[in-house]
N, C-alpha and C positions, 0 to 999 in steps of 0.2 A: 463302288466296291469299298471296304473297308481299308483304312489307311494302313492297317498294318495286320499281319497273319496273328492269330490267338496264340501261335507258338512264342512271341516275342514281348508276350503283356507280362509286366510284372506289377505287384502292387508300388513298386518304386516309382515307376514310369507311368502309371495310370493315370489319363489326364482326366477321368472322371471322378478320382478320389477327391479332390478338392473340393467337390461338392456332394460328399457323401459324409455317413456317419465314422467314417475312417479318416477324416481330413486332421485328425489333431495326432494321430500316430507319429511316433518317432521312429529313428532308424532302426533301433533294435527291436521295436514291434513290429515293423513293417517287414522286416527279413523273418521275424516268427510268422507272420501272416502269411508271407509268401511260400513258406514252405509247407504250409497247411492248406493249400488251396490247388484247383485244379482250374484251367481255361478251356473254352470249348468254342466252338465256330458254329452259330446256329445258323440255317438257312432262313431266307423269307416265308413266314407260315409254318414254320417249325415249331411244337411244341416243347416248351420249356419244363412244365410239370402240367399235370391232367388233374381235373376235377375229381374228387372220389379218391384220389391217390394218396398214399402217406408221404409225408414232409419227412426226408432225408438230410435237409440242410437248408443253408441260403443260397441265394444267387445274387452277384454282385455284377451290374451293367456296366462293361467297359467301354463297348461303343453299340450304338444301335437302340431301336426303341422295342417296348416289350407291352402288349396289350394285356390286362388282366381282364377277364371277363367270366360271365354265369351263364349258361345256357337255361333258359325256360322248358317249360312242359313239352311245349312243340319243337324244342331245339333252336330255338332262335336266341342270338347272343343278347346279351346286354353289358356292352363293355362299361366298368365300373372306374377304371383308371388307365392312363398310360404312362408307362415309367419310362426314364430317360437315361442315359449315362450319368452314373455316379450313386442310381437308386439300387437299394437292396430290394428284393421278394422273394417271398415264402418264409420269411420268418415268424410271420403272425400265427399260420398255422403248427409251425414248428412247436411253440410255446404251450398251445393248447394241446398238444399230442392227439387231435384229430385229424382226419383227413382233410384235404383240401378242399374248401366250400367254393372256388375258383379254380379255372385253368389260367394258364399263362403261356402267351405265343409270341414268335420273334414277328415285329410289323416288318421288320426290313433284314438285312443282316446284321448280326450281330456278333460280339466277341463277350461271352457270358464266365465270369468266374464261380466256380463251386466251392462252398468250405461244408464241411459235413456237421451234422449237428453237435456231435461231440466234442470237435473242435473249435467249434462258435461258441458252445457254451463255456467251454473252459478259457475261452480269450476274454468272454463276458466276465466270469468271475475274477480275473486278475484285472480288469480295467473298468473302473467304475465310471470312467467319463464317456466310456461308449454303454454301458451301462444305463446312465443317466439319460444318453440321448437316445437310445430306443425307448426309453421309458417316455422321453417328450415327442418321439415321433408317434408313437401310439396314441398320445392324447391327443396330437394335432390331426391324427388321421380321423379319429371318431368324432372329432367338430367338424373337419373338412366332409366327413362321409354324411352327417347330419345336413350339412348345409346341401350337398348334393340331392340327395333324398329330398327333401324340402322343396329344392329347385324343381326336380324332375315331376314331384307331383304337383305343385301348384300352378306351375308355369304355362303357358301357351307351348305349342311346338317351335313358332316362331322365336319366341322369349327362351327355350329351351337351345335352340340353333345358335345364338347371339352367344348366350353364357357358355356354352361346350366350346365355340370359337377362342373365346378371352382364355379358358382353361388352356386351348391348344396351342395359343399364341407363346405361352410359355414352355409348353413342352418342346415345341419349335423352335424356340429361342427367339421369337420375332421374325423366323424365314417363314417361306409360304408354307401353309397348312397342305402335308402331302399323307392323304388317306384315302382309300378306296369310298366311295359312295357308299358303300355296303357298311363299313369300318362306321363311318361316321354318322349314318343313320342308327347304328347300334349302341353309340355312344349317345347320339340325342334321344335315344329310345321312338322312333318312328320310323314308319315303312320309307324304302328307299325312294321310292316316287315321291313321296312328300317332300323329302329332303330336298331331292332335284329341283323340285318346284320352288320351295323357298331359296335355294342358292341362286336360279335364275333370278327371283324377285330382289334379293339383296344385290346381286348385281346391275339390275337394272336401276337400283335406287343408289348406286355410286358407292356402296359399302365395300364389295369386294369386286376382285377381278379374277378370272378364271383361266387358268391356261392348263388344257387338257383336265388332269385330276388334282391340280396344283391350285388352291384357293390362296391369294394374295390379299391382305385385310388393307383397307384405302382408308377406312375410317373408324378407328378403334372408339372415339369417342360415341358414334352414333351405335355402336354394338353393344357400348355400355348404358346406353339409354334404353334400347331393346330390353336387356338382360336386365333391366331394375337394379344395375347395381349403383 
């Protein structure tokens, strides 16, 4: 369960803000931001926004994790990012004024704040640090996506699993990776059956330990070697 109800979340007390694009805001700016946002509780698997819908604003994650994914022609998901507390989602499509090319869904219980498009753009206009931070974030994301696509296209499934686990170690702050096997397979870009077999291989090699759905990484260096990092 979440430590706090969304009704008690404020920008001033948001634990995720220190790792966000809003971490430099002064007290007055936080007060202004707090008066122009709303916070909602999302159940596990609840949609944040749908692929093909039009963006109305941005979403700031206070607690919880959100998967960003795209569906293929046959409806299978390809997870392209997992966002954690402090991250903003949805602002990229807002700038293009086009429908979302991806969907977003809560991976677990989450408190997520919403800022309308008009309010967020007004805040950006008066805050050059935020504006520059977003430009840097978009540039970094472009490079990260290029690396991700290259890894997904050129590496074997085993290498992709190791690469994905390294990403997830950061998402889960070096805690056990707690994803369903289907979600993990959709992140790696493989069949669930193949993923389960590879996890068993990693377990037998002493790279990971598995407790129900939780995966404890025991040998990060070995993952780096397999991923070719």
